[in-house]
N, C-alpha and C positions, 0 to 999 in steps of 0.2 A: 263633208270631213272626211279628208283623203285616208286614205289605208296606207300606210306605210311602208306595211308590207310588201305591195305592192311594187311601190316604187321604189325601195331599196333592191338592189340586185344579189341576188345568191349568195354570193359572194360578202357582200356586206353584212346579211345578213347573220349569215356563218361567223365574222369575227366579231359581232356582237354577244352573240351565244358565247363563245371565247371571252370575250371580255365578263361577262355576267357569273362565268363559272369562274373564272379569276379568283372575278370579288367573292364571289361565295367561300370560296376553299379561304382567300384570306381571313375572313371572317370566320371560319373554323378554328382557324391555324390561331388570332388572336384570342378568343374564345379557351381554346384551350392551353396559349400561354399562362394568360391570366387566372385561368385554373387550376394551372401547376404553382403556379404563386402563390394561388390562396392556399393549397394542399400545403407546402414546403410550410408556410409562415404558422399554420397553424400544430404542423409536425414540429417547430422550432419551439413553438410556446408548451408544446406535449412535453418535448425532454426540458425544458428547463423548468417547468414544472418537475418533472422528476427526479431531476438532481436538486432542487431546490426541497423537493421534500425527505429523500437519503440523504442531504446533508444537514438539515435538520434534525435530522434523530440520530446522526453523526456526533452531533457536536451538544447536543443538549442530551447524551447519555452522560449520567456521573461518573462510570466508570470512566469512559473515553476521558471525560476532562481532568481527572486526577492521571492517566497519562500521559493525557497534551503540559501536565502541569508539571510530573516528571519529566518530560522532555525537556522542556523548557528554561527549567531550573537545575542548578548542579545541586543545590538544597533548600529545599522547600517542605513546611508540613501541608501536610496534604490527609484529607475524610478519607484516607483509606480503606477504611471498614464501615462506609456509608452509615456512623450511628448520628439519629439525628436529635438534635436540641445539644447540637456538642458546642464549647466554645472553641476558637480557633487556636488557642493557647496548649489544646490538649489535643488535636491531629497530630498525629505520626508525625515526626520530620524525617523525610526520606534523603538519599544522599544519592550522590552517584555510587560510591561503593555500595552502598544499597541493596541497588538496583545491580551492577556489575555480580554482583555475587548471588544475587537470587535467579540470575537468567542464565545461569552453568549449568550446563544437564547436567542431571544426576548422578551419571556415572563419572564426568568426568571431576564432581566436586570430592564426592567418596575415593577418588584415585590421588588427590590431591589435600588432604587434609588439611593441610598447611593455608589453603586460600582462606578458609571458611570453614570452622567448626565450631556452630558457638553452642555455646551449653545451655541458650534456651531453643535449640533444633531439637527437634520431635521426628520423631518413623526413621527408615531406615535412609529412608531419603537426603535426610538430613537439613532441614530447610526451616526456618522461624516463620511463625507463624505469618509476619511483615513480609517477610522473602514469598511464601506461597502466595499473598494477597498480592505483592508485586506479580508475580508470574502469573496469576488469574487474570489481574486485572490488562496485564497486555496481550494476551491471550483473545477475548473483545477485542481491544484495538485492531488487532491484525486480522482478525475473522472480518474486522470493516473495511481493511486495505484492501480483502480480498476479495469479496464481494464489488466494489469500484472497480479492480482489474479486472472480473469478470464483467463486468456492464460495458469496460472497453474494447475487451477480446470479444464479445457477444455483438460490438456495434447500438449497443442499446444506448451509448452516449461517447462524445471522441472524447481524446485527453486534454483538449482545450478547453471543454466544458467541466471539468472538476481541476483544471490547472491550481486557477485561484484556493481554491479550497484547501489541498494537497500538499503543492511543491512546499512552505515552507518546513514544513514537518519531516516527510522526507527528505531536502538537505539538512535541516538539523541532526537528524539521524544516523548522514551518510558524510558530513563533515565536522570536523572540530579537532583541533590541535593541544589542549592542556592534559594532562596526564589522565586525569579524573575522565574527560571526554572520552578518550582514544579506549580505555581497560571498558567504558560503558558501551562505545559503539559495536568496540569486539564482540562483549558477550553478543548484545541484541543480535549485531545482523549474524555471528552466529547461531544462536537461538531459531531464529527465521530462516533460516538453512538447514538445521540440523533437524529439526522439526517440520521441513517440508511444508512451510506455507512458499507456494511455488508459485501462488498466484501473487503473492506481495511481490516476489523477485522479480515477474515480470510489470508488476506494476509501476517499479523503481525504472525497473531497461527504459518503459515506455517516454521515461521522462528525461532517457538518457544517463541515467545513474547505475553503474554495475553493482550490486553487492553479493555477485559471485563468487566463490572461493578462491577463484582465479584471478577475478579483476583488481583493476588498478587499486581501488579503495583499500581491499585487502592487502594489498601489497604496500600500502603507504603503512595501516595500522600496523603491517611486522617490525617496518623498518623503523617507528618511532612506538612502540609499545615499551615499556619496562618489563612488563611479567610473558617474555620472549616464550618461557617454555610451556605456561598456561595457554600463547595464543596457537605456540605450534601444535599442541596437542589438538584443541579444539577443531582446528581446521586440520587436520590429521582424521580427526574423528568424524566430519563432515563428509569428506574425501572417501574413504572407507567404508563412506554407510555403516556405520557402529549402531545406528540405534537399531537394525534389526540383528544383530548380532549377538549371541549366548553372553554369557558372562565370561567363560571361558574364553571364547574369540576372543572376548572382547578386551580380556587382563591380557591375552598375546600381544593385540596388535598395542594394544598399548606402551606392553614393555621394548615394544619395535618402534613406538616413536621418542619412548624416553632414552635408547640408547643409539636415535639416528641422526 
């Protein structure tokens, strides 16, 4: 048998070595590529499972379901107090008016008694039990939105992964032209800004919706709303950060708002 290493020239041997090295390197690259693809696929599955778990928790929360019904309907009977074995006809009827009155900052509600000091309202902040429960329910809903915003900001999920589940509700809050909807939108978007749900504001921004007091949506609300003094006062409170002001400072700022 011939010894091919003796038959081949040194130059040919070097070429063969080079070819073998290239093939080996190519094999390593292919292995790395397929390994990376498997890793990315596994990561996508984990992200999908994470999103599914978080959305399931969100949509199965009975308080969130109540809020989604209140967002979706101008008037709807809602099991607001989560009473078991209660007939539908015994549920609380919640209207857009109930919601916007409930979502006003307590200081603004006190400063404008004409907007709603109900005989059933209790305590210094002058909210009825139904209004208090509406506020509590929206707090739970907005806390979930904050979490989703934080997930996106931390790059745990992408906006596109959450978009199918959230965009309808975000747009329902941001847009609407009926007088009842405009009052409610003003109060709810004001609530988000006044009580510093900054993660919710950023979540809206991720989907191209600016709900800041200086944004286009609030400019549209100011133009169309009938209760302009109330809207202007709410925006003034947000811009001047009256949440952190003393009572005397608040009264001074509010008087300035009413006279400008």
